[in-house]
Biotite code that builds the C-alpha atoms (Angstrom):
import biotite.structure as struc

atoms = struc.array([
    struc.Atom([78.712, 96.697, 118.388], chain_id="A", res_id=1, res_name="MET", atom_name="CA", element="C"),
    struc.Atom([82.435, 97.238, 118.760], chain_id="A", res_id=2, res_name="PRO", atom_name="CA", element="C"),
    struc.Atom([84.401, 95.742, 115.933], chain_id="A", res_id=3, res_name="ARG", atom_name="CA", element="C"),
    struc.Atom([87.762, 95.184, 114.652], chain_id="A", res_id=4, res_name="LEU", atom_name="CA", element="C"),
    struc.Atom([88.932, 95.765, 111.214], chain_id="A", res_id=5, res_name="LEU", atom_name="CA", element="C"),
    struc.Atom([90.851, 92.852, 109.414], chain_id="A", res_id=6, res_name="LEU", atom_name="CA", element="C"),
    struc.Atom([92.745, 94.066, 106.404], chain_id="A", res_id=7, res_name="ILE", atom_name="CA", element="C"),
    struc.Atom([93.989, 91.527, 103.758], chain_id="A", res_id=8, res_name="ASN", atom_name="CA", element="C"),
    struc.Atom([97.071, 92.888, 101.938], chain_id="A", res_id=9, res_name="PRO", atom_name="CA", element="C"),
    struc.Atom([96.677, 90.150, 99.431], chain_id="A", res_id=10, res_name="ASN", atom_name="CA", element="C"),
    struc.Atom([93.925, 90.487, 97.001], chain_id="A", res_id=11, res_name="THR", atom_name="CA", element="C"),
    struc.Atom([92.377, 87.382, 97.447], chain_id="A", res_id=12, res_name="ASN", atom_name="CA", element="C"),
    struc.Atom([88.794, 87.742, 98.817], chain_id="A", res_id=13, res_name="GLU", atom_name="CA", element="C"),
    struc.Atom([88.376, 83.965, 99.682], chain_id="A", res_id=14, res_name="SER", atom_name="CA", element="C"),
    struc.Atom([91.606, 84.377, 101.951], chain_id="A", res_id=15, res_name="THR", atom_name="CA", element="C"),
    struc.Atom([90.055, 87.293, 103.538], chain_id="A", res_id=16, res_name="THR", atom_name="CA", element="C"),
    struc.Atom([86.639, 85.608, 104.202], chain_id="A", res_id=17, res_name="ALA", atom_name="CA", element="C"),
    struc.Atom([88.737, 82.490, 105.709], chain_id="A", res_id=18, res_name="MET", atom_name="CA", element="C"),
    struc.Atom([90.780, 84.766, 107.952], chain_id="A", res_id=19, res_name="MET", atom_name="CA", element="C"),
    struc.Atom([87.712, 86.541, 109.045], chain_id="A", res_id=20, res_name="VAL", atom_name="CA", element="C"),
    struc.Atom([86.033, 83.309, 109.976], chain_id="A", res_id=21, res_name="ALA", atom_name="CA", element="C"),
    struc.Atom([89.126, 82.115, 112.239], chain_id="A", res_id=22, res_name="ILE", atom_name="CA", element="C"),
    struc.Atom([89.143, 85.721, 113.650], chain_id="A", res_id=23, res_name="GLY", atom_name="CA", element="C"),
    struc.Atom([85.587, 85.463, 114.826], chain_id="A", res_id=24, res_name="ARG", atom_name="CA", element="C"),
    struc.Atom([86.138, 82.224, 116.440], chain_id="A", res_id=25, res_name="GLU", atom_name="CA", element="C"),
    struc.Atom([89.097, 83.701, 118.440], chain_id="A", res_id=26, res_name="ALA", atom_name="CA", element="C"),
    struc.Atom([86.828, 86.636, 119.351], chain_id="A", res_id=27, res_name="LEU", atom_name="CA", element="C"),
    struc.Atom([84.298, 84.236, 120.685], chain_id="A", res_id=28, res_name="ASP", atom_name="CA", element="C"),
    struc.Atom([86.695, 82.354, 122.825], chain_id="A", res_id=29, res_name="HIS", atom_name="CA", element="C"),
    struc.Atom([88.866, 85.202, 123.936], chain_id="A", res_id=30, res_name="GLU", atom_name="CA", element="C"),
    struc.Atom([86.544, 88.341, 123.807], chain_id="A", res_id=31, res_name="GLY", atom_name="CA", element="C"),
    struc.Atom([82.944, 87.727, 123.849], chain_id="A", res_id=32, res_name="ASN", atom_name="CA", element="C"),
    struc.Atom([83.058, 84.963, 126.429], chain_id="A", res_id=33, res_name="SER", atom_name="CA", element="C"),
    struc.Atom([84.669, 87.331, 128.799], chain_id="A", res_id=34, res_name="SER", atom_name="CA", element="C"),
    struc.Atom([82.734, 90.537, 127.827], chain_id="A", res_id=35, res_name="ALA", atom_name="CA", element="C"),
    struc.Atom([80.983, 92.544, 130.617], chain_id="A", res_id=36, res_name="GLU", atom_name="CA", element="C"),
    struc.Atom([77.377, 91.707, 131.184], chain_id="A", res_id=37, res_name="ALA", atom_name="CA", element="C"),
    struc.Atom([75.047, 93.832, 128.992], chain_id="A", res_id=38, res_name="GLY", atom_name="CA", element="C"),
    struc.Atom([77.920, 94.779, 126.843], chain_id="A", res_id=39, res_name="SER", atom_name="CA", element="C"),
    struc.Atom([77.803, 94.253, 123.077], chain_id="A", res_id=40, res_name="ALA", atom_name="CA", element="C"),
    struc.Atom([79.626, 91.479, 121.457], chain_id="A", res_id=41, res_name="PRO", atom_name="CA", element="C"),
    struc.Atom([82.622, 92.097, 119.585], chain_id="A", res_id=42, res_name="TRP", atom_name="CA", element="C"),
    struc.Atom([82.657, 91.198, 115.568], chain_id="A", res_id=43, res_name="ASP", atom_name="CA", element="C"),
    struc.Atom([85.247, 91.734, 112.808], chain_id="A", res_id=44, res_name="ILE", atom_name="CA", element="C"),
    struc.Atom([84.716, 93.220, 109.347], chain_id="A", res_id=45, res_name="GLU", atom_name="CA", element="C"),
    struc.Atom([87.101, 92.145, 106.687], chain_id="A", res_id=46, res_name="GLY", atom_name="CA", element="C"),
    struc.Atom([88.454, 94.155, 103.780], chain_id="A", res_id=47, res_name="VAL", atom_name="CA", element="C"),
    struc.Atom([90.821, 93.301, 100.883], chain_id="A", res_id=48, res_name="THR", atom_name="CA", element="C"),
    struc.Atom([93.435, 95.218, 99.169], chain_id="A", res_id=49, res_name="ALA", atom_name="CA", element="C"),
    struc.Atom([92.510, 96.439, 95.815], chain_id="A", res_id=50, res_name="ARG", atom_name="CA", element="C"),
    struc.Atom([95.953, 96.590, 94.341], chain_id="A", res_id=51, res_name="GLU", atom_name="CA", element="C"),
    struc.Atom([98.850, 94.098, 94.496], chain_id="A", res_id=52, res_name="GLY", atom_name="CA", element="C"),
    struc.Atom([98.908, 90.162, 94.049], chain_id="A", res_id=53, res_name="VAL", atom_name="CA", element="C"),
    struc.Atom([96.543, 87.264, 95.415], chain_id="A", res_id=54, res_name="PRO", atom_name="CA", element="C"),
    struc.Atom([99.686, 85.837, 97.232], chain_id="A", res_id=55, res_name="LEU", atom_name="CA", element="C"),
    struc.Atom([102.540, 87.931, 98.579], chain_id="A", res_id=56, res_name="ILE", atom_name="CA", element="C"),
    struc.Atom([105.607, 86.186, 98.151], chain_id="A", res_id=57, res_name="THR", atom_name="CA", element="C"),
    struc.Atom([108.649, 88.607, 97.396], chain_id="A", res_id=58, res_name="ASN", atom_name="CA", element="C"),
    struc.Atom([109.952, 91.775, 98.806], chain_id="A", res_id=59, res_name="GLU", atom_name="CA", element="C"),
    struc.Atom([108.431, 93.839, 95.840], chain_id="A", res_id=60, res_name="ALA", atom_name="CA", element="C"),
    struc.Atom([104.840, 92.611, 96.110], chain_id="A", res_id=61, res_name="ALA", atom_name="CA", element="C"),
    struc.Atom([105.427, 93.402, 99.967], chain_id="A", res_id=62, res_name="LEU", atom_name="CA", element="C"),
    struc.Atom([105.988, 97.049, 99.306], chain_id="A", res_id=63, res_name="ARG", atom_name="CA", element="C"),
    struc.Atom([103.034, 97.309, 96.873], chain_id="A", res_id=64, res_name="VAL", atom_name="CA", element="C"),
    struc.Atom([100.916, 95.671, 99.695], chain_id="A", res_id=65, res_name="ALA", atom_name="CA", element="C"),
    struc.Atom([102.051, 98.426, 102.342], chain_id="A", res_id=66, res_name="ALA", atom_name="CA", element="C"),
    struc.Atom([100.595, 100.935, 99.668], chain_id="A", res_id=67, res_name="GLN", atom_name="CA", element="C"),
    struc.Atom([97.586, 99.139, 99.146], chain_id="A", res_id=68, res_name="ALA", atom_name="CA", element="C"),
    struc.Atom([96.700, 98.716, 103.106], chain_id="A", res_id=69, res_name="VAL", atom_name="CA", element="C"),
    struc.Atom([97.324, 102.499, 103.309], chain_id="A", res_id=70, res_name="VAL", atom_name="CA", element="C"),
    struc.Atom([94.997, 103.141, 100.266], chain_id="A", res_id=71, res_name="ALA", atom_name="CA", element="C"),
    struc.Atom([92.308, 100.632, 101.447], chain_id="A", res_id=72, res_name="ARG", atom_name="CA", element="C"),
    struc.Atom([92.326, 102.120, 105.010], chain_id="A", res_id=73, res_name="LEU", atom_name="CA", element="C"),
    struc.Atom([91.792, 105.671, 103.660], chain_id="A", res_id=74, res_name="SER", atom_name="CA", element="C"),
    struc.Atom([88.414, 104.333, 102.026], chain_id="A", res_id=75, res_name="GLU", atom_name="CA", element="C"),
    struc.Atom([87.161, 102.865, 104.991], chain_id="A", res_id=76, res_name="CYS", atom_name="CA", element="C"),
    struc.Atom([84.942, 104.430, 107.634], chain_id="A", res_id=77, res_name="PRO", atom_name="CA", element="C"),
    struc.Atom([86.496, 104.175, 111.106], chain_id="A", res_id=78, res_name="LEU", atom_name="CA", element="C"),
    struc.Atom([84.006, 105.940, 113.350], chain_id="A", res_id=79, res_name="GLU", atom_name="CA", element="C"),
    struc.Atom([83.073, 102.395, 114.917], chain_id="A", res_id=80, res_name="LYS", atom_name="CA", element="C"),
    struc.Atom([86.390, 100.483, 114.412], chain_id="A", res_id=81, res_name="VAL", atom_name="CA", element="C"),
    struc.Atom([88.088, 99.832, 117.819], chain_id="A", res_id=82, res_name="ALA", atom_name="CA", element="C"),
    struc.Atom([91.252, 98.141, 116.185], chain_id="A", res_id=83, res_name="GLY", atom_name="CA", element="C"),
    struc.Atom([92.810, 97.342, 112.939], chain_id="A", res_id=84, res_name="ILE", atom_name="CA", element="C"),
    struc.Atom([94.662, 93.947, 112.159], chain_id="A", res_id=85, res_name="VAL", atom_name="CA", element="C"),
    struc.Atom([96.813, 93.832, 108.970], chain_id="A", res_id=86, res_name="ILE", atom_name="CA", element="C"),
    struc.Atom([96.721, 89.952, 107.984], chain_id="A", res_id=87, res_name="ALA", atom_name="CA", element="C"),
    struc.Atom([99.920, 89.444, 106.062], chain_id="A", res_id=88, res_name="ALA", atom_name="CA", element="C"),
    struc.Atom([102.925, 88.248, 107.990], chain_id="A", res_id=89, res_name="PHE", atom_name="CA", element="C"),
    struc.Atom([105.235, 90.851, 106.539], chain_id="A", res_id=90, res_name="GLY", atom_name="CA", element="C"),
    struc.Atom([102.926, 93.213, 108.342], chain_id="A", res_id=91, res_name="ASP", atom_name="CA", element="C"),
    struc.Atom([102.883, 95.505, 105.292], chain_id="A", res_id=92, res_name="PRO", atom_name="CA", element="C"),
    struc.Atom([101.981, 99.133, 106.013], chain_id="A", res_id=93, res_name="GLY", atom_name="CA", element="C"),
    struc.Atom([101.795, 98.833, 109.773], chain_id="A", res_id=94, res_name="LEU", atom_name="CA", element="C"),
    struc.Atom([103.808, 101.956, 110.522], chain_id="A", res_id=95, res_name="LEU", atom_name="CA", element="C"),
    struc.Atom([102.124, 103.953, 107.809], chain_id="A", res_id=96, res_name="GLU", atom_name="CA", element="C"),
    struc.Atom([98.691, 102.891, 109.018], chain_id="A", res_id=97, res_name="ALA", atom_name="CA", element="C"),
    struc.Atom([99.726, 103.697, 112.514], chain_id="A", res_id=98, res_name="ARG", atom_name="CA", element="C"),
    struc.Atom([100.652, 107.171, 111.533], chain_id="A", res_id=99, res_name="ALA", atom_name="CA", element="C"),
    struc.Atom([97.569, 107.660, 109.117], chain_id="A", res_id=100, res_name="GLY", atom_name="CA", element="C"),
    struc.Atom([94.544, 106.571, 111.437], chain_id="A", res_id=101, res_name="VAL", atom_name="CA", element="C"),
    struc.Atom([93.322, 108.314, 114.903], chain_id="A", res_id=102, res_name="PRO", atom_name="CA", element="C"),
    struc.Atom([95.646, 107.333, 117.655], chain_id="A", res_id=103, res_name="ALA", atom_name="CA", element="C"),
    struc.Atom([92.456, 105.918, 119.607], chain_id="A", res_id=104, res_name="ALA", atom_name="CA", element="C"),
    struc.Atom([92.473, 103.037, 116.972], chain_id="A", res_id=105, res_name="ILE", atom_name="CA", element="C"),
    struc.Atom([95.694, 100.632, 117.534], chain_id="A", res_id=106, res_name="PRO", atom_name="CA", element="C"),
    struc.Atom([96.854, 98.761, 114.730], chain_id="A", res_id=107, res_name="VAL", atom_name="CA", element="C"),
    struc.Atom([98.292, 95.369, 115.049], chain_id="A", res_id=108, res_name="THR", atom_name="CA", element="C"),
    struc.Atom([100.328, 93.301, 112.481], chain_id="A", res_id=109, res_name="GLY", atom_name="CA", element="C"),
    struc.Atom([99.812, 89.352, 112.490], chain_id="A", res_id=110, res_name="ILE", atom_name="CA", element="C"),
    struc.Atom([103.905, 88.847, 112.518], chain_id="A", res_id=111, res_name="ALA", atom_name="CA", element="C"),
    struc.Atom([104.101, 91.361, 115.291], chain_id="A", res_id=112, res_name="GLU", atom_name="CA", element="C"),
    struc.Atom([101.471, 89.584, 117.472], chain_id="A", res_id=113, res_name="ALA", atom_name="CA", element="C"),
    struc.Atom([102.506, 85.911, 116.739], chain_id="A", res_id=114, res_name="ALA", atom_name="CA", element="C"),
    struc.Atom([106.216, 86.390, 117.530], chain_id="A", res_id=115, res_name="MET", atom_name="CA", element="C"),
    struc.Atom([105.158, 88.154, 120.852], chain_id="A", res_id=116, res_name="ALA", atom_name="CA", element="C"),
    struc.Atom([102.943, 85.382, 121.642], chain_id="A", res_id=117, res_name="GLU", atom_name="CA", element="C"),
    struc.Atom([105.530, 82.671, 121.025], chain_id="A", res_id=118, res_name="ALA", atom_name="CA", element="C"),
    struc.Atom([107.155, 81.125, 124.169], chain_id="A", res_id=119, res_name="PRO", atom_name="CA", element="C"),
    struc.Atom([110.754, 80.527, 124.504], chain_id="A", res_id=120, res_name="GLY", atom_name="CA", element="C"),
    struc.Atom([113.004, 80.123, 121.656], chain_id="A", res_id=121, res_name="ARG", atom_name="CA", element="C"),
    struc.Atom([111.024, 79.994, 118.319], chain_id="A", res_id=122, res_name="PHE", atom_name="CA", element="C"),
    struc.Atom([111.184, 79.371, 114.723], chain_id="A", res_id=123, res_name="ALA", atom_name="CA", element="C"),
    struc.Atom([109.047, 80.811, 111.950], chain_id="A", res_id=124, res_name="VAL", atom_name="CA", element="C"),
    struc.Atom([107.682, 78.009, 109.354], chain_id="A", res_id=125, res_name="VAL", atom_name="CA", element="C"),
    struc.Atom([106.485, 79.322, 106.050], chain_id="A", res_id=126, res_name="THR", atom_name="CA", element="C"),
    struc.Atom([106.164, 78.814, 102.344], chain_id="A", res_id=127, res_name="THR", atom_name="CA", element="C"),
    struc.Atom([107.876, 82.035, 100.849], chain_id="A", res_id=128, res_name="THR", atom_name="CA", element="C"),
    struc.Atom([111.535, 81.783, 100.475], chain_id="A", res_id=129, res_name="PRO", atom_name="CA", element="C"),
    struc.Atom([111.939, 85.320, 99.015], chain_id="A", res_id=130, res_name="GLU", atom_name="CA", element="C"),
    struc.Atom([110.517, 86.764, 102.228], chain_id="A", res_id=131, res_name="LEU", atom_name="CA", element="C"),
    struc.Atom([113.169, 85.150, 104.470], chain_id="A", res_id=132, res_name="LEU", atom_name="CA", element="C"),
    struc.Atom([115.247, 88.480, 104.802], chain_id="A", res_id=133, res_name="GLY", atom_name="CA", element="C"),
    struc.Atom([112.076, 90.404, 105.703], chain_id="A", res_id=134, res_name="SER", atom_name="CA", element="C"),
    struc.Atom([110.894, 88.107, 108.385], chain_id="A", res_id=135, res_name="ILE", atom_name="CA", element="C"),
    struc.Atom([114.320, 87.953, 110.112], chain_id="A", res_id=136, res_name="GLU", atom_name="CA", element="C"),
    struc.Atom([114.442, 91.728, 109.963], chain_id="A", res_id=137, res_name="ALA", atom_name="CA", element="C"),
    struc.Atom([110.888, 91.812, 111.622], chain_id="A", res_id=138, res_name="SER", atom_name="CA", element="C"),
    struc.Atom([111.873, 89.415, 114.391], chain_id="A", res_id=139, res_name="ALA", atom_name="CA", element="C"),
    struc.Atom([114.853, 91.724, 115.250], chain_id="A", res_id=140, res_name="ILE", atom_name="CA", element="C"),
    struc.Atom([112.782, 94.963, 114.815], chain_id="A", res_id=141, res_name="ALA", atom_name="CA", element="C"),
    struc.Atom([110.125, 93.522, 117.080], chain_id="A", res_id=142, res_name="TYR", atom_name="CA", element="C"),
    struc.Atom([112.718, 92.566, 119.783], chain_id="A", res_id=143, res_name="GLY", atom_name="CA", element="C"),
    struc.Atom([112.870, 89.044, 119.470], chain_id="A", res_id=144, res_name="HIS", atom_name="CA", element="C"),
    struc.Atom([116.569, 88.481, 118.117], chain_id="A", res_id=145, res_name="GLY", atom_name="CA", element="C"),
    struc.Atom([117.633, 86.657, 121.157], chain_id="A", res_id=146, res_name="ALA", atom_name="CA", element="C"),
    struc.Atom([114.632, 84.137, 120.899], chain_id="A", res_id=147, res_name="ARG", atom_name="CA", element="C"),
    struc.Atom([114.677, 83.766, 117.281], chain_id="A", res_id=148, res_name="PHE", atom_name="CA", element="C"),
    struc.Atom([115.911, 80.629, 115.770], chain_id="A", res_id=149, res_name="ALA", atom_name="CA", element="C"),
    struc.Atom([115.577, 81.399, 112.000], chain_id="A", res_id=150, res_name="GLY", atom_name="CA", element="C"),
    struc.Atom([113.193, 80.234, 109.315], chain_id="A", res_id=151, res_name="VAL", atom_name="CA", element="C"),
    struc.Atom([112.308, 76.959, 107.923], chain_id="A", res_id=152, res_name="ARG", atom_name="CA", element="C"),
    struc.Atom([110.843, 76.786, 104.383], chain_id="A", res_id=153, res_name="LEU", atom_name="CA", element="C"),
    struc.Atom([108.803, 74.294, 102.428], chain_id="A", res_id=154, res_name="THR", atom_name="CA", element="C"),
    struc.Atom([110.267, 73.248, 99.280], chain_id="A", res_id=155, res_name="PRO", atom_name="CA", element="C"),
    struc.Atom([108.603, 74.359, 95.909], chain_id="A", res_id=156, res_name="GLY", atom_name="CA", element="C"),
    struc.Atom([106.718, 76.988, 94.394], chain_id="A", res_id=157, res_name="ASP", atom_name="CA", element="C"),
    struc.Atom([104.465, 78.740, 97.050], chain_id="A", res_id=158, res_name="PRO", atom_name="CA", element="C"),
    struc.Atom([101.666, 79.018, 94.574], chain_id="A", res_id=159, res_name="HIS", atom_name="CA", element="C"),
    struc.Atom([101.457, 75.414, 93.738], chain_id="A", res_id=160, res_name="THR", atom_name="CA", element="C"),
    struc.Atom([101.611, 74.313, 97.399], chain_id="A", res_id=161, res_name="LEU", atom_name="CA", element="C"),
    struc.Atom([98.939, 76.766, 98.305], chain_id="A", res_id=162, res_name="MET", atom_name="CA", element="C"),
    struc.Atom([96.568, 75.212, 95.599], chain_id="A", res_id=163, res_name="ALA", atom_name="CA", element="C"),
    struc.Atom([96.690, 71.902, 97.447], chain_id="A", res_id=164, res_name="ASP", atom_name="CA", element="C"),
    struc.Atom([95.700, 72.306, 100.843], chain_id="A", res_id=165, res_name="PRO", atom_name="CA", element="C"),
    struc.Atom([96.341, 68.568, 102.080], chain_id="A", res_id=166, res_name="ALA", atom_name="CA", element="C"),
    struc.Atom([99.937, 68.755, 100.475], chain_id="A", res_id=167, res_name="ARG", atom_name="CA", element="C"),
    struc.Atom([100.416, 72.373, 101.889], chain_id="A", res_id=168, res_name="LEU", atom_name="CA", element="C"),
    struc.Atom([99.759, 70.919, 105.668], chain_id="A", res_id=169, res_name="VAL", atom_name="CA", element="C"),
    struc.Atom([102.210, 68.101, 105.060], chain_id="A", res_id=170, res_name="GLU", atom_name="CA", element="C"),
    struc.Atom([105.034, 70.344, 103.747], chain_id="A", res_id=171, res_name="ALA", atom_name="CA", element="C"),
    struc.Atom([104.603, 72.740, 106.896], chain_id="A", res_id=172, res_name="LEU", atom_name="CA", element="C"),
    struc.Atom([104.607, 69.677, 109.201], chain_id="A", res_id=173, res_name="ALA", atom_name="CA", element="C"),
    struc.Atom([107.777, 68.553, 107.909], chain_id="A", res_id=174, res_name="GLU", atom_name="CA", element="C"),
    struc.Atom([109.282, 72.185, 108.117], chain_id="A", res_id=175, res_name="ALA", atom_name="CA", element="C"),
    struc.Atom([107.866, 72.206, 111.793], chain_id="A", res_id=176, res_name="CYS", atom_name="CA", element="C"),
    struc.Atom([109.447, 69.006, 112.546], chain_id="A", res_id=177, res_name="ALA", atom_name="CA", element="C"),
    struc.Atom([112.989, 70.130, 111.163], chain_id="A", res_id=178, res_name="GLU", atom_name="CA", element="C"),
    struc.Atom([112.671, 73.126, 113.325], chain_id="A", res_id=179, res_name="ALA", atom_name="CA", element="C"),
    struc.Atom([112.136, 71.303, 116.521], chain_id="A", res_id=180, res_name="ILE", atom_name="CA", element="C"),
    struc.Atom([114.726, 68.732, 115.773], chain_id="A", res_id=181, res_name="GLU", atom_name="CA", element="C"),
    struc.Atom([117.390, 70.682, 114.297], chain_id="A", res_id=182, res_name="ARG", atom_name="CA", element="C"),
    struc.Atom([116.848, 74.080, 115.845], chain_id="A", res_id=183, res_name="ASP", atom_name="CA", element="C"),
    struc.Atom([115.803, 72.888, 119.254], chain_id="A", res_id=184, res_name="ARG", atom_name="CA", element="C"),
    struc.Atom([112.852, 75.459, 119.558], chain_id="A", res_id=185, res_name="VAL", atom_name="CA", element="C"),
    struc.Atom([110.102, 75.592, 122.076], chain_id="A", res_id=186, res_name="GLN", atom_name="CA", element="C"),
    struc.Atom([107.578, 76.898, 119.799], chain_id="A", res_id=187, res_name="SER", atom_name="CA", element="C"),
    struc.Atom([106.726, 77.772, 116.156], chain_id="A", res_id=188, res_name="ILE", atom_name="CA", element="C"),
    struc.Atom([105.162, 80.582, 114.573], chain_id="A", res_id=189, res_name="VAL", atom_name="CA", element="C"),
    struc.Atom([103.186, 79.686, 111.207], chain_id="A", res_id=190, res_name="ILE", atom_name="CA", element="C"),
    struc.Atom([104.339, 82.562, 108.768], chain_id="A", res_id=191, res_name="GLY", atom_name="CA", element="C"),
    struc.Atom([101.422, 83.610, 106.789], chain_id="A", res_id=192, res_name="GLY", atom_name="CA", element="C"),
    struc.Atom([97.918, 84.838, 106.858], chain_id="A", res_id=193, res_name="GLY", atom_name="CA", element="C"),
    struc.Atom([96.703, 82.770, 104.052], chain_id="A", res_id=194, res_name="PRO", atom_name="CA", element="C"),
    struc.Atom([98.367, 79.819, 106.144], chain_id="A", res_id=195, res_name="LEU", atom_name="CA", element="C"),
    struc.Atom([95.614, 80.403, 108.842], chain_id="A", res_id=196, res_name="ALA", atom_name="CA", element="C"),
    struc.Atom([93.695, 77.147, 108.121], chain_id="A", res_id=197, res_name="ARG", atom_name="CA", element="C"),
    struc.Atom([96.753, 75.048, 107.754], chain_id="A", res_id=198, res_name="ALA", atom_name="CA", element="C"),
    struc.Atom([98.113, 76.312, 111.163], chain_id="A", res_id=199, res_name="ALA", atom_name="CA", element="C"),
    struc.Atom([94.851, 75.242, 113.063], chain_id="A", res_id=200, res_name="ARG", atom_name="CA", element="C"),
    struc.Atom([95.606, 71.785, 111.602], chain_id="A", res_id=201, res_name="ASP", atom_name="CA", element="C"),
    struc.Atom([99.169, 71.760, 112.656], chain_id="A", res_id=202, res_name="LEU", atom_name="CA", element="C"),
    struc.Atom([98.477, 72.639, 116.276], chain_id="A", res_id=203, res_name="ARG", atom_name="CA", element="C"),
    struc.Atom([97.061, 69.025, 116.752], chain_id="A", res_id=204, res_name="LYS", atom_name="CA", element="C"),
    struc.Atom([100.273, 67.424, 115.498], chain_id="A", res_id=205, res_name="ARG", atom_name="CA", element="C"),
    struc.Atom([102.913, 68.652, 117.769], chain_id="A", res_id=206, res_name="PHE", atom_name="CA", element="C"),
    struc.Atom([103.415, 69.027, 121.679], chain_id="A", res_id=207, res_name="SER", atom_name="CA", element="C"),
    struc.Atom([105.197, 72.203, 121.192], chain_id="A", res_id=208, res_name="GLN", atom_name="CA", element="C"),
    struc.Atom([103.057, 75.238, 120.856], chain_id="A", res_id=209, res_name="PRO", atom_name="CA", element="C"),
    struc.Atom([102.226, 76.324, 117.222], chain_id="A", res_id=210, res_name="ILE", atom_name="CA", element="C"),
    struc.Atom([101.306, 79.977, 117.111], chain_id="A", res_id=211, res_name="VAL", atom_name="CA", element="C"),
    struc.Atom([98.563, 80.591, 114.669], chain_id="A", res_id=212, res_name="GLU", atom_name="CA", element="C"),
    struc.Atom([99.032, 84.188, 113.439], chain_id="A", res_id=213, res_name="PRO", atom_name="CA", element="C"),
    struc.Atom([95.349, 85.253, 112.932], chain_id="A", res_id=214, res_name="ILE", atom_name="CA", element="C"),
    struc.Atom([94.068, 84.184, 116.536], chain_id="A", res_id=215, res_name="PRO", atom_name="CA", element="C"),
    struc.Atom([97.321, 85.702, 117.945], chain_id="A", res_id=216, res_name="ALA", atom_name="CA", element="C"),
    struc.Atom([96.663, 88.979, 116.306], chain_id="A", res_id=217, res_name="ALA", atom_name="CA", element="C"),
    struc.Atom([92.826, 89.195, 117.181], chain_id="A", res_id=218, res_name="ILE", atom_name="CA", element="C"),
    struc.Atom([94.111, 88.619, 120.878], chain_id="A", res_id=219, res_name="ARG", atom_name="CA", element="C"),
    struc.Atom([96.702, 91.209, 120.978], chain_id="A", res_id=220, res_name="LEU", atom_name="CA", element="C"),
    struc.Atom([94.106, 93.644, 118.930], chain_id="A", res_id=221, res_name="ALA", atom_name="CA", element="C"),
    struc.Atom([91.378, 93.110, 121.457], chain_id="A", res_id=222, res_name="LEU", atom_name="CA", element="C"),
    struc.Atom([93.741, 93.782, 124.359], chain_id="A", res_id=223, res_name="ARG", atom_name="CA", element="C"),
    struc.Atom([94.876, 96.941, 122.875], chain_id="A", res_id=224, res_name="ARG", atom_name="CA", element="C"),
    struc.Atom([91.348, 98.133, 121.736], chain_id="A", res_id=225, res_name="ALA", atom_name="CA", element="C"),
    struc.Atom([90.072, 97.493, 125.374], chain_id="A", res_id=226, res_name="ARG", atom_name="CA", element="C"),
    struc.Atom([93.074, 99.464, 126.871], chain_id="A", res_id=227, res_name="HIS", atom_name="CA", element="C"),
    struc.Atom([92.645, 102.481, 124.535], chain_id="A", res_id=228, res_name="ALA", atom_name="CA", element="C"),
    struc.Atom([88.779, 102.441, 125.142], chain_id="A", res_id=229, res_name="LYS", atom_name="CA", element="C"),
    struc.Atom([89.817, 102.385, 128.991], chain_id="A", res_id=230, res_name="ALA", atom_name="CA", element="C"),
    struc.Atom([92.069, 105.477, 128.316], chain_id="A", res_id=231, res_name="ASP", atom_name="CA", element="C"),
    struc.Atom([89.799, 107.319, 126.648], chain_id="A", res_id=232, res_name="ALA", atom_name="CA", element="C"),
    struc.Atom([87.398, 107.377, 129.675], chain_id="A", res_id=233, res_name="ARG", atom_name="CA", element="C"),
])
């Protein structure tokens, strides 16, 4: 069975399980429904960083997470892995992972994938003000500077907000509305792997595309894995 490896750079196991479940739904829709007759279905395995914090909210935690991603990947048997997804919005350890795993195993970041999938002019909506600079740098590094309208933030402490799912969705919805009304964006990227479930709820509220980072990364990782497999033939 071909599989993707989803690594959560946050240390929260329940967040890993949630993201894997959402990723599997994306696989069923995008991957397994279009699989060649007789081929094995795709699956996702989730692993969690052993070092760091349960919720990455600042640059220091992002740097620790990058090291934790590399360390965790070094422990994982990759013989049957067709692609790797780094499931935190700062894409910590992305370049290091690409340098450290076999070239035939593509590595995809959720910010990389979500920004690439966002149509037109887009904004990122998230809960972590201390990562604003990192998000802006990523948008430019990935080649989206001309389309990137900036970051809209939810108010208050991210940890408190994340502990209340209903309040989290409402706060993100308000930030999305601000981005649409004030920044005149055509789409919005929800900036965070742990925000994946909230991102799903938000899609129902707006006519503009709300890009969910986990499904976007699964779609891109799947395309890359299939291309790598074809190239190896």
